[in-house]
N, C-alpha and C positions, 0 to 999 in steps of 0.2 A: 096054801092059799085057798080061803074059802072064795065064793062067786061074789060074795059082796066086796072082798078086799080089791084093793088096785094095786099096782105098781107104787112104790113111791118116786117121786118126779124127782129128778135129778137136782134140780135147784133146792127140794126141801131135804133132800138126803146133804146135800153142802151145807146148807144151813144149820142142821143139826150137827153135824161134826164139828164146824166152826165153833158153834156154841161148847160143845165138849170139849175141844182145844182149851179154849177160854176158861172155861170152869177148872179144868185141870192147871193152867198156870197162874190158876187166884184172882182171875179177874171176878170182877162183881158188877151185877145188870144195876142200872139205876136211869131214871126217867127223870131227864131236868129240863126246865124251861129258861132259855137265854135267852136274855136282852138283845134288842135290835143291833146295840152297839156291841154287845157281847160276839152276836154273830158275825156282824162286819168284820170284827177284828179277827174271829175263827178263820173267816173264808181267808181273808188277805195272808194270814200264816199257812193256812192250806197250801194257798197257792205258792208263796215264797218259799216253803219249805218243802213242796212238793210231795205233802202227807196225802194220803189215800180219803180220809173223812177229819169231821171234825171231832169225832171221838178221839182220832188219832193226834189231833193237835191238844185238845184238851190233857191227854196224857201226857204228852211231850211237856207242855208247859209246866203241869205239878210235878213231873218227874225234875224236870230243871230247876224248880224251887228247893228239891229235895237236893240236888246236885251243887249248887251254888251257897256258900255259908252266906252271902251277904244279902240275898235276896230271900235266904229261908229265915235269918233275922228278924229282917222286915217282917215278914209275913205271918211268923210263928214266934217269933222273941226266944227267950231262952228255953221255951218248952220244945222248939223244933230239935233242938242237938240230942234230943234222947233219939234212941234207934226205932224207927218205924216199926210198925207191929208186922211187918213182914219180909224186915232185914232179912232173916233166916233164910228165907225161900229166894233171897236175892244170890245166892254164894254160889248155888252149881246150878245155877240159870242159863239156859242155850238159850241164846237171843233168836228170837222167831216173830213172825209177826200176828195178829191174832187169829187172821184167816190161815194160819199153818204156814205158810208160804216163806220165805226168805225174806228177811227184813232188808232196808235198803242197806247203802254202804255203812249208815252211820245209824245208829240207835236215835228215837226221837229227841231224847232230850241231848244229844252232842249236837245234833240236828240245829236246834236253837241255839246253843251255844256258838257255833260256828258261823251262823248268820248274824251275830250282833254285830 
């Protein structure tokens, strides 16, 4: 280490490791703007389902669409019944949260289903 370099902060290292785990799990980064109504709904779902973030809520809702054939048909029509592009990644996937810690007792999509 040169005199210019400082040790990496613990929080910086943690965020880098989280990003690395997400990248390895096939997550993609995307910045989106949510409407005030969407934010309000996401926050209510976050509280009700006890999910850690709006990002987790959005993932849970989208994964729920994939797991429910009626909702899937409503949003995706007959095209929705093709295998998703990442279906091959799901086979041997070990459930874990994006931060690398253990998942809640249920995955987010199932949490949505059980709270209906």
